[in-house]
C-alpha positions in Angstrom: 152.1 77.2 82.6 150.1 79.7 84.5 151.4 82.8 86.5 150.6 82.5 90.2 150.5 85.2 92.0 150.7 85.5 96.2 147.3 86.3 97.8 146.7 86.7 101.3 149.7 84.0 102.0 148.1 81.5 99.2 149.3 80.8 95.6 146.1 82.1 92.8 146.6 81.0 89.1 145.7 84.1 87.3 142.1 82.2 85.5 141.1 82.2 88.9 141.6 85.8 89.2 140.1 86.6 85.4 137.1 84.8 86.8 137.0 86.4 90.0 137.0 90.3 88.2 134.4 89.0 85.3 132.1 87.2 88.1 131.5 90.9 90.6 131.6 92.8 87.5 128.7 91.3 85.3 126.7 90.6 89.3 127.3 94.0 89.7 125.8 95.5 86.8 124.0 92.6 86.8 122.2 94.5 90.5 123.1 98.1 89.6 121.1 98.2 85.6 118.5 95.6 87.4 116.4 98.2 88.7 113.7 98.0 91.3 110.4 96.7 91.7 107.3 98.3 89.4 105.3 100.8 91.4 101.7 101.1 90.3 101.0 104.2 88.7 99.4 107.1 90.2 96.5 109.1 88.5 97.3 113.2 89.3 94.6 114.4 92.2 91.8 116.0 91.9 91.2 119.1 92.6 87.0 119.8 91.8 85.0 122.5 93.6 82.6 120.4 95.5 82.0 117.0 96.1 80.1 116.4 93.2 82.0 117.7 90.5 84.9 115.2 92.3 82.3 112.2 91.5 81.6 113.1 87.8 85.0 113.3 87.4 85.6 109.7 88.9 83.4 108.7 86.7 84.3 110.1 83.9 87.5 108.6 84.4 86.3 105.0 85.0 83.8 104.7 82.1 86.9 105.8 79.7 88.6 103.6 80.9 86.1 101.5 80.5 85.2 102.1 76.5 89.1 102.0 76.1 90.0 98.0 77.3 86.3 97.0 75.5 87.9 99.2 72.3 91.4 97.2 72.2 89.4 93.5 72.9 
C-alpha cells in the first residue's frame, strides 16, 4: 500500500508527492544553471590621439585576425 496524504481536500499518494518534488528540483536547477544567451565579446575601446592612429590600430587588428584565421586552417 501507498501512504496517502490529504492535500487541499484530496487524497494524494506519497509517490506522486515524491515525483513532484523531484520534477520541481530538476526543473529549477536546469533553469537556474542553464545560463543566458552568449553575447559577442566586445573589444576594449581604442583611445587614439588622432583619427589616423585609430585607423592604423583597426587595420592592424583586422590583419592580425586574418593571419590568425589563415594559420588555423
